[in-house]
C-alpha positions in Angstrom: -3.6 1.2 5.6 -5.3 3.4 8.2 -7.6 1.3 10.4 -10.6 3.1 11.9 -12.9 1.6 14.6 -16.5 2.8 14.3 -19.1 2.6 17.1 -22.5 4.1 16.7 -24.9 4.5 19.7 -28.1 4.0 17.7 -30.3 5.5 20.4 -28.1 8.6 21.0 -30.0 11.9 20.8 -33.4 10.4 20.6 -34.5 12.4 23.6 -33.5 15.8 22.1 -36.3 16.5 19.6 -38.7 14.9 22.1 -37.8 17.7 24.5 -36.7 15.1 27.1 -33.4 16.9 27.9 -31.3 13.8 27.1 -31.6 10.1 26.1 -30.3 8.2 29.1 -32.6 5.7 30.7 -35.0 3.1 29.5 -38.1 5.2 30.2 -36.7 8.1 28.2 -36.1 5.8 25.2 -39.6 4.4 25.4 -41.2 7.9 25.7 -39.3 9.2 22.7 -40.3 6.2 20.6 -43.9 6.5 21.6 -43.9 10.1 20.5 -42.6 8.9 17.1 -39.0 10.2 17.4 -35.9 8.4 16.1 -32.2 8.8 16.7 -30.1 10.5 14.0 -26.9 8.9 15.1 -26.6 6.4 12.2 -27.4 9.2 9.7 -24.6 11.3 11.2 -22.2 8.4 11.1 -23.0 7.9 7.5 -22.0 11.5 6.7 -18.5 10.7 7.9 -18.3 7.4 6.1 -19.4 9.0 2.8 -16.9 11.8 3.2 -14.1 9.2 3.5 -15.1 7.3 0.3 -12.4 9.0 -1.8 -9.8 7.3 0.4 -10.7 4.0 -1.1 -8.4 1.1 -0.2 -6.2 3.3 2.0 -8.7 2.9 4.9 -10.3 0.0 6.6 -13.1 0.1 9.1 -13.5 -2.2 12.1 -17.1 -1.9 13.3 -20.2 -3.4 14.9 -23.2 -5.1 13.5 -26.4 -3.4 12.2 -27.2 0.1 13.5 -24.1 0.1 15.7 -22.0 0.6 12.6 -22.3 -1.8 9.7 -25.4 -0.2 8.3 -23.3 2.8 7.4 -21.7 0.8 4.7 -24.8 -0.5 2.9 -24.1 1.8 -0.1 -20.4 2.1 0.3 -17.5 0.2 -1.2 -15.2 1.1 1.7 -13.6 -2.0 3.3 -15.1 -2.9 6.7 -15.3 -5.8 9.1 -17.7 -6.5 12.0 -16.1 -7.6 15.3 -19.0 -7.1 17.7 -22.7 -7.7 17.6 -25.1 -6.7 20.4 -27.7 -9.1 21.8 -30.5 -6.7 20.9 -29.8 -4.8 17.6 -33.0 -2.8 17.9 -32.2 -1.3 21.4 -28.5 -1.4 22.5 -27.4 -0.8 26.0 -24.4 1.2 27.5 -22.6 -2.1 28.1 -22.7 -2.8 24.3 -20.6 0.4 23.8 -18.1 -0.9 26.3 -17.9 -4.3 24.8 -17.6 -2.9 21.3 -14.8 -0.6 22.3 -12.8 -3.6 23.8 -13.4 -5.8 20.7 -12.3 -3.0 18.3 -9.2 -2.2 20.4 -8.3 -5.9 20.5 -8.3 -5.9 16.6 -5.8 -3.0 16.7 -6.9 0.3 15.1 -5.3 3.7 14.6 -8.4 5.7 15.6 -11.8 4.9 17.2 -14.7 7.0 16.0 -17.8 6.9 18.2 -21.1 8.5 17.5 -23.2 9.7 20.4 -23.2 12.1 23.2 -21.6 12.5 26.6 -23.1 9.2 27.9 -21.5 7.4 25.0 -18.3 9.1 25.6 -18.4 7.9 29.3 -18.9 4.3 28.1 -16.0 4.5 25.6 -13.8 6.1 28.2 -14.5 3.3 30.7 -13.2 0.7 28.2 -10.5 2.4 26.1 -6.8 2.4 26.9 -5.0 5.7 27.6 -2.9 5.5 24.5 -5.7 4.8 22.0 -6.8 7.9 20.0 -10.5 8.4 20.0 -12.8 11.0 18.4 -16.5 11.7 19.0 -19.0 12.4 16.3 -21.7 14.6 17.9 -25.1 13.0 17.9 -26.3 13.3 21.4 -28.5 15.8 23.2 -25.6 17.1 25.3 -21.9 17.3 24.4 -20.1 18.9 27.4 -17.0 16.7 26.8 -13.9 17.9 24.9 -13.6 14.8 22.8 -16.1 15.7 20.0 -15.5 17.1 16.6 -17.6 20.2 15.9 -19.6 18.4 13.2 -19.5 15.1 11.4 -17.9 16.7 8.4 -15.2 18.2 10.7 -14.5 14.7 12.1 -14.1 13.4 8.6 -11.7 16.2 7.7 -9.6 15.4 10.8 -9.3 11.8 9.7 -8.4 12.8 6.1 -5.7 15.1 7.5 -4.3 12.3 9.7 -4.1 9.9 6.8 -2.5 12.4 4.5 0.2 13.4 7.0 -1.2 16.7 8.2 -0.2 18.2 11.5 -3.0 16.8 13.6 -2.2 17.1 17.2 -3.5 14.5 19.7 -3.9 15.4 23.4 -5.9 14.3 26.4 -9.3 15.9 26.7 -12.0 15.7 29.4 -15.0 13.4 29.3 -17.8 15.1 31.2 -21.5 14.3 31.7 -24.4 16.0 33.5 -26.9 14.5 35.8 -29.9 14.3 33.5 -32.4 13.9 36.4 -31.2 17.1 37.9 -31.0 18.8 34.5 -34.7 18.1 33.9 -35.4 20.1 37.0 -33.3 23.0 35.7 -30.1 22.2 37.7 -26.9 21.6 35.8 -24.5 19.2 37.6 -21.5 18.4 35.4 -19.1 15.6 36.5 -15.6 14.6 35.3 -15.3 11.0 34.3 -11.8 10.8 32.8 -9.7 11.8 29.8 -9.3 10.3 26.3 -6.6 10.9 23.7 -8.2 12.9 21.0 -7.0 14.4 17.7 -7.6 18.0 17.1 -7.0 20.7 14.5 -3.3 20.7 13.5 -2.2 23.9 15.2 0.7 24.8 17.5 -0.6 24.6 21.0 2.5 25.9 22.8 5.1 28.6 22.2 3.4 30.2 19.2 5.1 33.2 17.7 3.6 35.6 15.1 3.1 33.7 11.9 2.6 30.4 13.6 6.3 29.6 13.7 7.7 27.3 16.4 10.5 28.7 18.6 12.7 25.6 18.2 14.7 25.9 21.4 11.6 26.2 23.5 9.9 23.3 21.7 13.0 21.1 22.3 12.8 22.0 26.0 9.2 21.0 26.0 9.9 17.6 24.3 12.7 16.9 26.7 10.5 17.8 29.7 7.8 15.4 28.4 10.2 12.5 28.0 12.1 13.0 31.3 8.8 13.3 33.2 7.6 9.9 31.8 10.9 8.0 32.5 10.5 5.0 34.8 13.0 3.7 37.4 15.0 0.6 36.6 14.3 0.9 32.9 17.1 1.2 30.4 16.5 4.2 28.1 18.2 3.9 24.7 18.6 7.4 23.3 19.2 7.5 19.6 21.2 9.9 17.5 20.2 13.4 16.3 19.8 16.9 17.6 16.3 16.4 19.0 17.3 13.4 21.2 20.6 15.1 22.0 18.6 17.9 23.7 16.9 15.2 25.9 20.3 13.7 26.7 21.7 17.1 27.7 18.7 17.7 30.0 19.5 14.5 31.8 23.3 14.5 32.0 26.0 17.0 32.8 28.4 14.7 31.0 29.1 15.0 27.3 26.9 12.8 25.2 27.2 11.7 21.6 25.3 13.7 19.0 25.6 11.0 16.3 25.7 7.9 18.5 23.4 5.9 20.8 23.7 6.6 24.5 22.1 4.6 27.4 20.5 6.0 30.6 19.4 4.1 33.7 17.6 5.9 36.6 18.3 9.2 34.9 22.1 8.5 34.8 24.3 8.1 31.7 25.6 4.5 31.9 27.0 3.9 28.4 28.0 6.3 25.6 28.1 5.7 21.9 27.5 2.0 22.1 27.7 -0.3 19.0 25.2 -2.9 18.0 26.8 -5.7 20.0 27.1 -3.6 23.2 23.5 -2.5 22.9 22.3 -6.1 22.6 24.1 -7.0 25.8 22.5 -4.0 27.6 18.9 -4.6 26.4 19.1 -8.2 27.5 19.8 -7.1 31.0 17.0 -4.6 31.6 13.5 -3.7 30.4 14.2 -1.1 27.8 12.6 1.9 26.1 13.9 3.5 22.9 13.7 7.3 22.1 14.4 8.1 18.5 13.9 11.0 16.1 13.4 11.6 12.4 16.2 12.5 10.0 15.2 15.9 8.7 14.2 16.0 5.1 14.7 12.3 4.4 12.2 11.2 7.1 14.0 8.0 8.1 13.3 6.5 11.5 15.5 3.4 11.2 18.2 2.4 8.8 20.0 5.7 8.3 22.6 6.8 10.8 21.4 4.5 13.6 22.2 1.0 12.4 23.1 0.1 16.0 19.3 -0.2 16.3 19.3 -3.5 14.5 16.3 -5.8 14.0 17.3 -8.0 16.9 17.8 -5.0 19.2 14.5 -3.4 18.1 12.7 -6.7 18.7 14.3 -7.1 22.1 13.4 -3.6 23.1 9.8 -4.2 21.9 8.0 -2.2 19.2 5.5 -0.9 21.8 8.5 0.6 23.7 9.5 3.0 21.0 8.9 6.7 21.4 9.4 9.0 18.4 10.1 12.7 19.0 10.3 15.5 16.5 9.4 19.2 16.2 6.4 20.0 14.1 8.7 22.1 11.8 10.6 18.9 11.0 7.5 17.0 10.3 6.1 19.8 8.2 9.3 19.7 6.0 8.1 16.2 5.0 5.2 17.9 3.1 2.9 15.0 3.8 5.3 12.3 2.7 5.4 9.3 5.2 8.3 8.5 7.4 10.4 5.6 6.3 11.9 2.5 7.9 14.6 0.5 6.3 16.2 -2.0 8.7 16.9 -4.6 6.1 14.2 -6.9 7.7 11.0 -6.6 5.6 8.9 -8.3 8.3 10.1 -5.9 11.0 9.7 -2.9 8.7 6.1 -3.9 8.1 5.4 -4.2 11.8 6.9 -0.8 12.5 4.9 0.8 9.7 1.5 2.4 10.0 0.2 5.4 12.0 2.6 6.3 14.8 2.3 8.8 17.5 5.1 11.5 17.6 5.8 13.6 20.6 6.1 17.2 19.4 6.0 19.1 22.6 5.1 18.9 26.3 2.0 16.7 26.4 1.6 17.4 22.7 1.5 14.7 20.1 0.6 14.1 16.5 -0.2 11.0 14.6 1.8 10.5 11.4 2.2 7.7 8.8 5.3 5.4 8.6 5.8 3.1 5.6 8.3 0.5 4.6 9.6 -0.2 1.1 9.8 -3.9 0.2 12.5 -5.3 -2.0 9.9 -5.6 -4.8 9.5 -1.8 -5.1 10.9 -0.6 -8.3 13.6 2.0 -8.2 13.2 5.0 -10.5 16.2 5.6 -12.6 
């Protein structure tokens, strides 16, 4: 199941049709209301929710009370839960967006959708973690930030593509906002407030050749550069089998590494080659560890095929939050939308690993792709 957080700023955009150059500030809200204007944020959020109705039970929303989200589901059978309620449902404050973001993240979601403008984006950015994908649905007066979909329907299509295994990249995009007081005097002062991880159209961002084909050697270089740059001192890096991970190993070590085995690196140095399950368990009990693993081409297995050294006890000791998946987009595209598979022999662990996972597909380039587990109750077609 794909879990979506939904936060609606119910006052976003109210100052636009009133000609007030924005909606920030108590006085602006009161002026717009006095002139008879209302925000269209809830209406735009409902467009997205309605577009996702065909997904049925494959999606669950985690949202806020009333006009901050729950009202979108009054005529919908989509599954949803409320995890935050503002003190004043008729007039929410910026802090409500911050608190709602924290509550939704605590519940654990694959994507947070927020409805508003740059001010809302600032509030979400102040509370969200750096690894949480977020997507803005435009409903404000100004949208200078790079975290918004073009339209609500475009946002819905991105979500659908993510759930169905499309090549939806995720990358950091800027959150910017302007000084509305200065803007009302005709002066544009835009300020940078941070970055958020945002899904975008599934296109190849780097090393594009005619016809949209990846140049694999260059992409592997990019993946290796991304991993090496993120490596931390005094952390044991468990490098799995396969050609993609082998490229990372070779970029780290002048020594011969194992293509089909599991190798260990500490402080950018090869410290153990082709370890077995017992040896790996001894190592991961000595150091904080991080696992880098790739996908078996065509089959799509993450665990349980060709890397049984990565046993349930080793994966638990490493920590499921310390697993990085790498693959070229060509390899993911070969899956034709089918989810990746885990088969460790431990149903509970397989269920914990499953869901939407981020996959590094280039330098500072990631996609989100589904992983599923098959329980022992699943019938086998003869």
